[in-house]
Structure formats: C-alpha cells, structure tokens
C-alpha positions in Angstrom: 0.0 0.0 0.0 1.2 3.5 -0.8 0.5 6.8 0.9 -0.1 10.1 -0.8 1.5 13.3 0.5 0.7 16.7 -1.0 3.8 18.9 -1.2 1.9 22.0 -2.4 -0.3 24.3 -0.5 -3.7 23.0 -1.7 -5.9 20.1 -0.4 -5.3 16.6 -1.9 -8.2 14.1 -2.2 -7.2 10.6 -2.8 -8.5 7.0 -3.1 -5.6 4.7 -3.7 -5.3 1.0 -4.4 -2.2 0.6 -6.6 -2.5 -3.2 -7.1 -6.0 -2.7 -8.5 -4.7 0.2 -10.7 -1.8 -1.9 -11.9 -3.9 -4.8 -13.3 -7.1 -3.1 -14.4 -7.2 -1.0 -17.6 -8.6 2.5 -17.4 -10.9 1.8 -20.3 -12.8 -0.9 -18.4 -13.0 0.7 -15.0 -13.2 4.1 -13.3 -9.7 5.5 -12.8 -8.6 6.2 -9.2 -8.0 9.8 -8.3 -4.4 10.4 -7.1 -4.4 14.2 -6.5 -6.0 17.4 -7.4 -5.2 21.1 -6.9 -7.6 24.0 -7.1 -5.5 27.0 -7.9 -6.9 29.7 -5.7 -4.4 32.3 -6.9 -6.2 32.7 -10.2 -9.6 33.5 -8.7 -13.1 32.2 -9.5 -15.4 32.6 -12.4 -19.1 33.2 -12.1 -21.7 30.6 -13.1 -23.0 30.8 -16.7 -20.2 33.3 -17.5 -18.3 33.4 -20.8 -15.2 31.9 -19.1 -17.3 28.9 -18.0 -18.7 28.5 -21.5 -15.1 28.6 -23.0 -13.9 26.1 -20.4 -16.7 23.6 -21.1 -16.1 23.9 -24.8 -12.4 23.3 -24.3 -12.9 20.2 -22.0 -15.5 18.7 -24.3 -13.2 19.0 -27.3 -10.4 17.0 -25.8 -11.9 13.6 -26.4 -12.3 14.1 -30.1 -9.0 15.9 -30.7 -6.6 13.9 -32.8 -3.6 15.2 -30.8 -4.6 12.8 -28.0 -3.4 9.9 -30.2 0.1 10.9 -29.1 -0.9 11.2 -25.5 -0.6 15.0 -25.3 -3.1 17.7 -25.9 -2.8 21.5 -25.6 -5.4 24.0 -26.8 -6.9 27.3 -25.9 -10.3 28.8 -26.5 -11.8 32.3 -26.0 -10.5 35.9 -26.1 -8.8 38.3 -23.7 -9.6 37.7 -20.0 -12.0 34.9 -20.8 -9.5 32.8 -22.7 -8.9 29.4 -21.3 -5.8 27.2 -21.8 -5.7 23.4 -21.2 -3.1 20.7 -21.2 -3.7 16.9 -21.0 -1.0 14.3 -20.8 -1.2 10.5 -20.7 1.6 8.3 -19.6 3.8 7.2 -22.4 2.8 3.5 -22.3 -1.0 4.3 -22.3 -2.9 3.1 -25.5 -4.9 5.8 -27.3 -8.3 4.4 -26.3 -7.4 4.1 -22.6 -5.8 7.6 -22.8 -9.1 9.0 -24.2 -11.1 7.4 -21.5 -8.9 8.7 -18.8 -8.9 12.2 -20.2 -12.6 12.1 -20.7 -13.2 11.1 -17.1 -10.7 13.8 -16.0 -12.7 16.5 -17.9 -15.8 15.7 -15.8 -13.9 15.3 -12.5 -11.9 18.5 -12.7 -14.9 20.8 -12.7 -16.6 18.8 -10.0 -13.5 18.9 -7.7 -12.8 22.5 -8.4 -16.1 24.3 -9.2 -15.9 27.9 -10.4 -12.1 28.1 -10.2 -10.1 29.6 -13.0 -7.3 27.1 -12.6 -7.1 23.5 -11.6 -5.0 20.3 -11.9 -6.3 16.7 -11.6 -4.3 13.5 -11.8 -4.8 9.8 -12.1 -2.2 7.0 -12.6 -2.3 7.1 -16.4 -3.2 10.7 -17.1 -3.3 14.3 -15.9 -5.4 17.3 -16.9 -4.9 21.0 -16.1 -6.5 24.3 -17.2 -5.8 27.9 -16.5 -6.8 31.4 -17.2 -3.3 32.3 -18.2 -1.0 30.8 -20.8 0.7 27.6 -19.6 2.1 26.4 -23.0 5.8 25.9 -23.2 6.3 27.0 -19.6 8.1 24.9 -17.0 6.2 24.9 -13.7 7.3 22.9 -10.7 4.6 23.8 -8.1 2.3 22.7 -6.7 3.8 19.3 -6.3 2.5 16.0 -5.0 4.1 12.8 -3.9 3.0 9.2 -3.6 5.2 6.7 -1.8 5.3 3.0 -0.9 4.9 2.3 2.8 7.6 -0.4 2.8 11.2 0.7 3.5 14.5 -0.6 1.9 17.2 -2.0 4.1 20.2 -0.3 2.5 19.0 3.2 2.0 22.3 4.7 0.8 22.9 1.9 -1.7 19.3 2.0 -2.9 19.3 5.7 -3.4 22.7 5.6 -5.2 21.3 3.2 -7.8 18.0 5.2 -8.0 19.5 8.6 -8.7 21.9 7.1 -11.2 18.9 5.6 -13.1 16.9 8.8 -12.8 19.8 10.8 -14.1 20.0 8.7 -17.2 16.2 8.7 -17.7 16.0 12.5 -17.2 18.4 13.0 -20.1 16.5 10.5 -22.3 13.1 12.1 -21.6 14.4 15.6 -22.2 15.9 14.6 -25.5 12.4 13.5 -26.8 10.5 15.3 -29.5 7.5 17.6 -29.6 5.1 14.6 -29.4 6.6 12.6 -26.5 9.2 13.2 -23.8 9.1 9.9 -21.9 11.7 7.3 -20.8 11.7 4.1 -18.8 14.5 1.9 -17.5 15.8 -0.3 -14.8 18.9 -0.8 -12.6 20.2 -3.3 -10.1 19.9 -2.4 -6.5 21.2 -3.9 -3.2 19.6 -7.0 -1.8 19.1 -8.5 -5.3 16.4 -5.9 -6.1 15.8 -4.2 -9.4 14.5 -0.6 -9.5 12.2 0.3 -12.4 11.5 3.9 -13.1 9.9 6.3 -15.6 10.3 10.0 -16.3 8.0 12.2 -18.4 7.6 15.8 -19.3 4.9 17.6 -21.2 6.4 17.6 -24.7 5.8 21.4 -25.2 8.9 22.0 -23.0 12.4 22.5 -24.4 15.1 20.0 -23.6 16.6 22.2 -20.9 13.2 23.0 -19.3 12.3 19.3 -19.2 15.6 18.5 -17.6 15.2 21.3 -15.1 11.7 20.1 -14.2 12.7 16.5 -13.7 15.7 17.7 -11.6 13.2 19.5 -9.3 11.0 16.3 -9.2 14.0 14.1 -8.1 14.9 16.7 -5.5 11.6 16.0 -3.7 12.6 12.3 -3.1 14.8 13.0 -0.1 11.9 14.9 1.5 9.1 12.4 0.9 10.5 9.0 -0.1 14.1 8.7 1.0 13.9 5.2 2.4 10.9 3.9 0.5 10.7 1.1 -2.0 8.7 3.2 -4.4 7.5 6.7 -5.0 5.8 9.0 -7.5 6.5 12.7 -7.8 4.1 14.8 -9.8 4.8 18.4 -10.9 2.6 20.4 -13.3 5.1 20.0 -16.1 6.7 16.6 -15.4 6.5 13.5 -13.3 8.6 10.5 -12.3 7.9 7.2 -10.7 10.0 4.3 -9.4 9.2 0.9 -7.9 11.0 -2.4 -7.2 8.4 -4.2 -9.5 7.9 -3.3 -13.2 4.7 -1.1 -13.4 5.0 0.2 -17.0 4.4 -1.4 -20.4 6.3 -0.9 -23.6 5.9 2.6 -25.0 3.0 3.0 -27.5 4.1 2.0 -30.9 7.1 -0.1 -29.6 5.6 -3.5 -28.8 8.3 -6.1 -29.6 7.5 -9.3 -31.4 8.4 -12.7 -29.9 11.5 -12.7 -32.1 12.3 -9.2 -31.0 12.0 -10.3 -27.4 14.4 -13.2 -28.0 16.8 -10.8 -29.6 16.6 -8.5 -26.6 17.3 -11.5 -24.2 20.3 -12.5 -26.3 21.6 -8.9 -26.3 21.2 -8.7 -22.5 23.1 -11.9 -21.9 25.9 -10.9 -24.2 26.1 -7.5 -22.7 26.2 -8.9 -19.2 29.1 -11.2 -20.2 31.0 -8.4 -21.8 30.3 -6.2 -18.8 31.8 -8.8 -16.4 34.9 -9.0 -18.5 35.3 -5.2 -18.6 34.8 -4.9 -14.9 37.5 -7.5 -14.2 39.9 -5.8 -16.6 39.2 -2.3 -15.2 39.6 -3.5 -11.6 43.0 -5.0 -12.5 44.1 -1.7 -14.1 42.8 0.4 -11.2 44.8 -1.7 -8.7 48.0 -0.9 -10.5 47.4 2.8 -10.4 47.0 5.3 -7.5 43.3 5.0 -6.6 41.0 7.9 -7.2 38.1 7.3 -4.9 34.7 6.9 -6.5 32.7 10.0 -7.2 29.2 9.0 -6.2 26.8 8.7 -9.1 23.8 10.1 -7.3 25.5 13.5 -6.9 26.9 13.5 -10.4 23.5 12.6 -11.5 22.1 15.8 -10.3 24.2 18.0 -12.5 27.5 18.4 -10.6 29.5 17.2 -13.6 28.7 20.6 -15.0 31.0 22.2 -12.4 33.6 19.5 -12.5 36.4 22.0 -12.6 35.6 23.0 -9.0 36.1 19.5 -7.7 38.9 18.9 -5.1 40.2 15.4 -4.2 39.7 14.4 -0.6 43.4 14.1 0.2 43.9 17.8 -0.6 41.1 18.8 1.8 42.4 16.5 4.5 45.9 18.0 4.4 44.4 21.5 4.3 42.3 20.9 7.5 44.8 18.7 9.3 42.5 15.8 8.8 39.5 17.8 10.1 41.1 18.3 13.4 39.2 19.8 16.3 41.7 22.6 16.5 40.5 23.7 13.0 36.8 23.5 13.8 35.0 26.8 13.2 31.4 25.7 14.1 28.7 23.2 13.5 25.0 23.1 12.6 22.3 20.8 11.2 24.4 20.3 8.0 27.5 19.2 9.9 30.8 20.9 10.9 32.8 23.7 9.4 36.6 23.7 9.4 39.3 26.2 8.6 41.9 25.0 6.1 45.0 26.3 4.4 46.3 25.2 1.0 50.0 24.8 0.4 50.1 28.2 -1.4 48.9 29.9 1.8 45.3 30.4 0.8 42.9 30.1 3.7 39.5 28.3 3.1 36.5 27.3 5.1 35.3 23.7 4.6 31.7 22.7 5.3 31.4 19.0 5.9 28.1 17.1 5.6 27.6 14.8 8.6 27.5 11.2 7.5 24.7 10.4 9.9 22.7 13.5 9.1 19.1 12.9 7.8 19.2 16.1 5.8 21.6 18.1 3.8 22.1 16.1 0.5 19.6 18.2 -1.4 21.0 21.4 0.1 24.6 20.3 -0.7 23.8 19.8 -4.4 21.7 23.0 -4.5 24.4 25.2 -3.0 27.0 23.9 -5.5 24.9 24.4 -8.6 23.8 27.9 -7.5 26.9 29.4 -6.1 29.1 28.1 -9.0 27.1 30.4 -11.3 26.9 33.5 -9.0 29.6 36.1 -8.7 29.1 39.2 -6.5 31.1 40.9 -3.9 28.3 40.6 -1.4 27.9 36.8 -1.9 30.2 34.3 -0.3 32.4 32.7 -3.0 32.4 28.9 -3.5 35.9 27.7 -4.2 35.0 24.1 -4.9 33.6 20.9 -3.5 34.6 17.3 -2.8 32.5 14.1 -3.1 34.6 11.2 -2.3 34.5 8.1 0.0 31.0 9.2 1.2 32.4 12.6 2.1 30.4 15.7 1.0 32.5 18.8 1.4 31.9 22.4 0.3 35.0 24.7 0.1 34.5 28.4 0.5 36.6 31.5 0.7 37.6 32.1 4.3 35.9 35.1 5.8 37.9 36.2 8.9 35.4 38.3 10.8 32.9 35.5 11.5 29.1 35.9 11.0 27.1 39.0 11.8 25.2 37.5 14.6 28.4 36.7 16.5 29.5 40.3 16.5 26.1 42.0 16.7 24.7 40.0 19.6 27.9 39.9 21.7 28.1 42.8 24.3 31.8 43.2 23.7 32.3 42.5 20.0 29.4 44.6 19.0 31.5 47.7 19.8 33.4 46.9 16.6 30.3 47.7 14.7 29.9 51.5 14.8 27.1 53.0 12.8 29.2 53.6 9.6 30.0 49.9 9.5 26.4 48.8 10.2 25.1 51.1 7.5 27.7 49.6 5.1 26.5 46.1 6.1 22.8 47.0 5.4 23.7 48.5 2.0 25.9 45.4 1.1 23.1 42.9 2.0 20.6 44.9 0.0 22.9 44.9 -3.1 23.6 41.2 -2.7 19.8 40.5 -2.6 19.2 42.8 -5.6 21.7 40.8 -7.6 20.0 37.5 -6.6 16.5 38.8 -7.4 17.1 40.8 -10.6 20.7 41.2 -11.8 22.1 37.7 -12.0 21.4 35.3 -14.9 18.8 33.6 -12.7 16.1 34.8 -10.3 17.0 33.3 -7.0 15.1 33.4 -3.7 17.4 32.8 -0.8 14.7 31.8 1.7 17.0 31.6 4.8 18.3 35.1 5.2 19.4 35.8 8.8 22.3 37.3 10.7 24.1 33.9 11.0 24.1 33.7 7.2 25.8 37.1 6.8 29.6 36.7 6.9 31.9 39.7 7.3 35.3 39.9 5.6 38.4 41.7 6.9 36.9 45.1 6.0 33.5 44.2 7.5 31.9 43.9 4.1 28.9 41.6 4.2 28.7 38.4 2.2 25.4 36.5 2.0 26.0 32.7 2.6 24.2 29.4 2.8 22.3 28.8 -0.3 21.1 25.3 0.6 17.5 26.5 0.9 17.6 28.8 -2.1 15.0 28.4 -4.8 15.5 29.1 -8.5 12.6 31.0 -10.2 11.6 31.4 -13.8 12.3 34.9 -15.1 8.7 35.9 -15.2 7.6 34.0 -12.1 6.5 36.1 -9.1 5.8 33.6 -6.4 5.7 29.9 -5.6 4.0 27.6 -3.1 5.4 25.3 -0.5 4.3 23.0 2.3 7.8 22.4 3.4 8.6 25.2 5.9 12.2 26.2 5.3 14.3 28.9 6.8 14.4 29.9 10.5 11.1 30.5 12.1 12.2 33.7 13.8 13.0 35.2 10.4 10.2 33.9 8.2 6.5 34.7 8.1 5.0 34.1 4.7 5.5 30.4 4.7 3.6 30.0 8.0 0.6 32.1 7.0 0.1 31.2 3.4 2.6 28.5 2.3 3.9 30.9 -0.4 7.2 32.5 -1.0 8.5 35.1 -3.4 11.1 37.8 -3.6 8.9 39.6 -1.1 9.7 36.8 1.4 13.4 37.7 1.2 12.4 41.4 1.5 10.6 40.5 4.8 13.7 38.7 6.1 15.8 41.7 5.0 13.5 44.0 7.0 14.0 41.9 10.1 17.8 42.1 9.6 17.7 45.9 9.3 15.8 46.2 12.6 18.3 43.9 14.2 21.3 45.8 13.0 19.9 49.2 14.1 18.7 47.9 17.5 21.4 45.3 18.3 18.5 43.0 19.4 17.6 39.6 18.1 14.4 38.8 16.3 13.0 37.8 19.6 14.6 39.2 22.7 14.0 39.0 26.5 12.0 41.9 27.9 11.7 41.3 31.7 10.6 37.8 32.3 9.1 37.3 28.9 10.0 37.5 25.2 9.3 40.5 23.0 8.9 40.3 19.2 11.3 42.8 17.6 8.8 43.7 14.8 6.0 44.3 17.4 8.4 46.3 19.5 9.5 48.5 16.6 6.0 49.0 15.3 4.7 50.1 18.7 7.5 52.6 19.3 7.2 53.9 15.7 3.5 54.6 16.1 4.1 56.3 19.4 6.8 58.6 18.0 9.5 56.9 20.1 11.6 55.4 17.3 14.8 56.4 19.1 14.0 53.7 21.7 14.9 51.1 19.1 18.4 52.3 18.5 21.2 50.3 20.0 22.5 52.1 23.2 26.1 51.1 22.2 25.9 53.4 19.2 27.4 56.6 20.6 28.0 58.2 17.3 26.4 58.3 13.8 23.5 60.0 12.2 20.3 59.5 14.2 18.3 60.6 11.1 19.9 57.9 9.1 19.2 55.3 11.8 15.5 56.3 11.9 15.3 56.2 8.1 16.7 52.6 8.3 14.0 51.7 10.9 11.4 53.2 8.5 12.8 51.1 5.6 12.8 48.0 7.8 9.1 48.5 8.7 8.3 48.9 5.0 9.9 45.6 4.3 7.9 43.6 7.0 4.5 44.9 6.0 1.7 42.3 6.1 0.6 42.9 2.6 3.2 41.5 0.2 2.3 44.1 -2.5 3.1 46.9 -0.1 6.6 45.7 0.5 9.2 47.3 -1.7 11.4 45.4 -4.1 15.1 45.3 -3.4 15.7 47.7 -6.3 13.6 50.2 -4.5 15.3 49.5 -1.2 18.7 50.2 -2.7 17.5 53.5 -4.0 16.0 54.4 -0.6 19.3 53.7 1.1 21.4 55.6 -1.4 19.2 58.7 -1.5 18.4 60.5 1.8 16.3 63.0 0.0 13.8 60.5 -1.4 10.6 60.6 0.6 9.4 57.2 2.0 5.8 56.0 2.1 4.1 55.5 5.5 4.6 51.9 6.7 1.4 49.9 7.2 0.7 47.1 9.7 3.5 44.5 9.9 3.0 40.8 9.5 2.5 39.5 13.1 2.5 35.8 12.2 4.0 34.2 15.2 2.0 34.0 18.4 3.7 34.9 21.6 3.7 31.4 23.0 5.2 30.0 19.8 7.6 32.8 19.7 8.8 32.2 23.2 9.2 28.4 22.6 11.0 29.0 19.3 13.2 31.7 20.8 14.1 29.5 23.7 15.0 26.7 21.3 16.9 29.1 19.1 19.0 30.5 21.9 19.6 27.0 23.3 20.9 25.7 20.0 23.0 28.8 19.4 24.7 28.3 22.7 25.2 24.6 22.0 26.7 25.3 18.6 28.8 28.3 19.7 30.2 28.7 16.2 33.7 30.0 16.4 34.0 31.6 13.0 32.4 32.0 9.6 30.3 28.9 9.6 27.6 28.9 6.9 24.9 27.1 8.9 21.3 26.4 8.1 18.9 25.7 11.0 15.4 24.7 10.0 12.4 25.3 12.2 10.1 23.4 12.7 11.9 20.2 11.9 
C-alpha cells in the first residue's frame, strides 16, 4: 500500500489502491484519483459566464481531438480575459483508447472537484489534466507538487538511493531529448539485496530539452523529503513527473511493442552485454589496482548536475591536508548540516570547509543546490564557492575564508558589537541589499534565498557583508513572481510568509531583510528578552514607531552616527515587513531608498505579526539553546530549520 503526500499548499483528495490500478485497464474501470489542486491564486469565475462556456467547450473538445493519439493535448479557446488554456498528458505507455477514456473522465472530474475556479489540476495513474486562465504552454512549472510513496522501506538506504539517482539521471536526459510529441523514458537498474529498480520519467512535450531536464531535476529533488527510504515513489509536478518501484509497473511505450523474435533478440543482447560487462569490470579492476586509486565519485551527486562544475572538484586528500585531517583545532562551528573547518592550502590560501555529517538525515539536497547555484553566481556581497569534494562518502563544500565571523556573533555579543559602529552597520545594510538585488534581478537567474538571517551574513576583513548558505535557495523562472510550498524552510524567527500562506517570493526575502535591518539598528535579536518574557522585535519596533519613540529602538552602544539615518533605516525595515506583500518594496527600491536620503518614503502599514507569543517564546528558547550549543567559532555557513 502506498500513501499520498501533498507537497503543495492545496488540499489533496485521494482514493488509492495501486495493485488494483496496476492490473485493471482504465478503459474498463473508473480510474482512481491520485491528486488534485484547485489553484486559488487565479480566482473564481461566475456561473454561466463566458469563461465557464469557454472552459466547457475546451474540455468537451479534448476527447475528439486527434492530438490525443500521441498522449498529449494542448489547446486554448476564447479571447482576452475569458481565454482558457488546457493541457492533457497521458503516460507514455498508455494506449490511445485508454488515454481518451482517462482524459474524458478527467474532464468531468476536474470541474466537480474545483467548481468555479479559473485554474485546476487533476491527476490519475495514467493521465493528468490542467487548465488555467493564463497561458501555460511551453512554460516549465514545478509547483504545486504531490508525492505518492510505498509504505515499505528498503534495508540499504544509501545503496538503494545511489542506484535510484543514477537511473533517474539517465532517464532524465533521455526524456528531455524526446521530440514535440513525446518526452518519456523508462529503464531499470540493479539495487542492493538483489532488487531491481524500475523507473519512468516524463515531461509535457511542449517543454524545451533544458526545461524538461530542469523540471525532472526538481522532481527528483523531492525524493529526499518524501520517499528517501521507500521502495517506491511517484513525484508529480505540473510540467513533469517521475515514478520508481521495485516491480515493473509500466508497459512498452506506445508503438514499440516487440515481437516474440524481438523479445528473444533482446534477451540475447542482454546476456551478451552482461558477459562483456563482467569481463570489462574484471579488466578495469586490475588496471585500477595498478594505479593510484582515485576514490569513487558518487553517481547520485553527479546525476544531479555536478558534472557541469567538475572544474571545481577537489580530491579528498587535498582537503584532509588543508584541514589537518578535520582536526578539532581547525573546527569553526557546527550546525544541522555538519561541521565547518578552517583550512589552508600549500600556497597559503585560507579556506572554510563545510562537511556534511555522515549520519545527518538532511543536507544532501542542500549540498547539491548550493554547488549548482553558487558556482554560477559572482558578486562581492555573496560568499564565494571555491569548490567541492564528493569522495568516500564525504560531502564537502569549500568556501573563501571570511575572517570576521558571522554578523550574529558580533552584533549580539556585548563586547564584540562595539566593533560595529554606525558607519560599519550602514555599510553592512547596503551590502546585504545589493547582494539580494543581484540575486533577485541582476544575476542570470532569479534566486530566492529563503533563509536570510544574521548567522548567514559573513563579514570579511573590512566588515563587508557576504550572504552565505544557499542550501535552501530556490531558482525562479524569469517571469515567475511567487511559488507555493508546504515544506517550511528557513528559520522560524526570520520567516513569516510560509507560516501564513505557504507561499514564498522575492517579497519573502524582503521580509527577512527588514528583520535584519531592525536587528542591525537595534542590536537586538528577532525575539529578545524583555523582563521575564520574550518580546517580538517587529512588534516592539511598530509600537515605538507609532508612538513617535523610534529612538528607543536604536542600540544604546551606538554613541555616534547620524540619528536621522538610523531612523530612516527603521522606516525602511518596517516597510519591508508589512503584512501585505504588495506593499513591500522590491530590493531595487530598497537600494534607492538607502542611497538617496532626499527620497521621501511611504508611510509603513501594519507589519506581519504571524508568530503567536507562546510559539515565539518556545522558538526563541530553542533558538538560543541551539545557538549556545553550537557556539560557532568563526564564519560557519549554517542552516537551522524550524520546525523540523
């Protein structure tokens, strides 16, 4: 039996019996609903409206459309704001008649499950259907997502996942290389305990090769969250899907049914290939023994795109020598990811090495994400990735060494905070703003950091800030404005939008930036002790601002500096944490506000008070406890996730 888990922010309805689905054809029984999403962000249409008429026309036309013979359908109908777009996709091994029946049933189900809504997605085992009031053709979309997993676990999790990701890597490339009618691939691979993993990958064929590959990469990235130790799983995104099991669940692709002679030929080829493979393995093993061994680079990491940055790879022995074999004397700090060590290369260059803990239940996805993102980003206010190492089960990230530790270590220490006069604090605020602006608008990609906090701001020898820790970052399409998540990431004391709405966008980073600004000006943490209880910094700042007592927020250790500039920064911070996302400025606007003192600022509206006092106290207590336990000594790039 499998269990369904909805990774998006919308309700999932399911009735699941996979054994029944596997043996009974869709054309002779009612298909079982796996998931559906009613897309609230597009709004509703009124009954008997033009939009509803266009939608009904579109859904009714799918069954008779000849495109469906290839398992894919996309069409639009209507004009202007009443125009409706629809996509239907059948699994690559589904016969045309079964595909038609599944899509026909979906057409009826989708309006029943999501009445009067301008956008919806519905999915069954063999087909999916979606419609929208905006164009969805040729666009890669990875949210909302859903997952289905087998309730049985594997015994050798690492070995199983190594084989699985190696297979998914190959199938991702094969599916992406498909044509405009079909982007679909299936395959199998041996796994520990004499098991065989069977998998399929598929994209809507209107995607480009790179977009299909990107979508399937995002789908495989969900596996560590939902199905890491499971014997089977299905990940469904709007633009692609994948599935794997230890039993074969798919048929031959449509149009590729082998004859009996063909099957015999395949068997012969397999046997001959196996014999040749054994001979090659023996020969290679003999050759390898005669040479200095280069430890295996794990296929599951290479399978997620790291071969694209192969020039940044270090061998393990080099890192061991640089860190004195990861000695305690070189330890800089530790966190949920693992430990961070200082190292020095033979040429005298200092580095910081982040080491993924071998027994950590999280971090693999973040490890890959950070490499692929930081390798492509270059900005003076972003920490620079020097390289990585993946060898002998070690996962290591190599950064430039930033000598002045993280901002929280200086800002919240009663002695070290004296190093941060107002001139330096203002320079740090401006630097963080420019780094975020680069991520949001000026880089080749649109990147949402999603875990911006003082411990993730490193300070170089001149106190210039460098944003670090991109494990939680999310890559956006150029024209995408927000996304949905049910996985709460980032630190609770710095996030708000996830908790209230399950959505994040560039405005989520703006909110976190606003919290940072208020912290830097006040010298207080996001939640600080006030008497015997805890006070929320945003609430404290808002109350003092409304009462005309903004000076109460300024750090008492700041003896010099422009008070007007400090109050202006408080003003900007409050604009960034406003409850309504649309009211929050973009980082481009923030940079202008900071660089021009003559520019008038709008009046801030009500902030987002999204954490209740009891939750705040509990989270703050946990936060301080872990901070004390970690007692990071230097520039550790650490992610702490709340709740776990």
